[in-house]
C-alpha positions in Angstrom: -6.9 -5.4 7.7 -10.7 -6.6 7.5 -11.9 -8.9 10.5 -8.3 -9.3 11.7 -7.1 -10.6 8.3 -4.8 -8.8 5.8 -6.9 -7.6 2.9 -6.8 -5.7 -0.3 -10.0 -3.0 0.0 -11.5 -2.0 -3.5 -13.0 1.4 -2.9 -14.2 2.1 -6.3 -14.9 0.1 -9.3 -17.4 1.8 -11.6 -17.9 1.5 -15.4 -19.9 3.5 -17.6 -23.2 2.2 -18.8 -21.8 1.7 -22.4 -18.7 -0.4 -20.9 -20.8 -2.7 -18.8 -21.6 -6.4 -19.6 -18.4 -6.4 -22.0 -16.0 -8.4 -19.5 -14.2 -5.4 -18.2 -15.4 -5.6 -14.6 -14.5 -9.3 -14.5 -11.2 -8.6 -15.7 -10.5 -5.6 -13.4 -11.9 -7.8 -10.4 -9.6 -10.5 -11.5 -6.4 -8.0 -11.5 -7.4 -6.8 -8.2 -7.6 -10.3 -6.9 -4.2 -11.3 -8.6 -2.6 -8.2 -6.9 -3.7 -9.4 -3.4 -3.0 -13.1 -3.6 0.6 -12.3 -5.2 1.2 -10.3 -2.1 -0.1 -12.9 0.3 -3.1 -11.0 1.5 -6.0 -13.2 2.8 -9.1 -11.5 1.1 -10.4 -9.0 -1.1 -13.0 -6.6 0.4 -15.4 -4.0 -1.1 -18.5 -2.2 -0.3 -21.5 -2.1 -2.5 -24.7 0.0 -2.1 -27.6 -2.3 -1.5 -29.7 -0.6 -4.0 -27.0 -1.6 -6.8 -28.9 -4.8 -7.4 -26.9 -5.3 -10.7 -23.4 -5.1 -8.8 -24.4 -7.3 -6.1 -25.3 -10.0 -8.5 -22.1 -9.4 -10.4 -20.0 -9.7 -7.5 -21.8 -13.0 -6.2 -21.3 -14.5 -9.7 -17.3 -13.7 -9.1 -17.4 -15.5 -5.5 -17.9 -12.5 -3.3 -20.3 -13.0 -0.1 -21.0 -10.9 2.8 -18.2 -10.1 5.1 -18.5 -10.5 8.8 -18.0 -6.8 9.1 -21.0 -6.1 7.0 -23.5 -4.0 8.8 -26.7 -6.7 8.5 -24.4 -9.2 10.0 -23.5 -7.0 13.2 -26.5 -6.5 15.3 -26.2 -3.8 17.4 -22.9 -2.3 16.3 -24.5 -0.4 13.4 -27.8 1.7 13.2 -30.2 1.1 10.5 -31.3 4.0 8.5 -34.3 5.0 6.5 -33.5 4.1 2.9 -35.0 6.1 -0.2 -37.9 3.6 -0.4 -38.9 4.4 3.1 -37.8 1.0 4.4 -35.3 0.6 7.3 -31.8 -1.1 6.7 -28.6 -0.5 5.5 -27.6 1.6 2.4 -24.4 -0.5 1.9 -23.0 -4.2 2.2 -19.3 -5.1 2.8 -18.3 -8.1 0.6 -15.4 -10.2 0.9 -13.9 -13.0 -1.3 -11.1 -15.0 0.8 -7.8 -16.0 -0.8 -8.5 -19.4 -2.7 -6.8 -22.5 -1.0 -4.2 -24.1 -3.0 -4.4 -27.8 -3.2 -1.5 -28.2 -0.9 -3.4 -26.2 1.7 -6.2 -28.8 1.4 -7.5 -31.2 3.8 -5.1 -33.7 5.5 -2.2 -31.7 3.6 -2.5 -34.0 0.5 -2.1 -32.3 -2.5 
């Protein structure tokens, strides 16, 4: 459960460099999402290191956005830390992708 909603939490999804940029990450992510949606879960949630810009861009392309539980969105709940570059912030972001709405669930119940 994340933010009060049932969720599938992906704890690790890593590909060796030689396996990246071949569509494997998108297929693995889609498989995790299918697993979650088939079980009626409301979202898929995962954590990404903020220094991993490639992963953040990948997940953005897959439709993931910041979770309301991500530390940068919860002032006062998490202590910023000194990062390797000397700046102060958070070393990770929690991302989430909500279950897609079905046409029948659309506005006004039409579909």
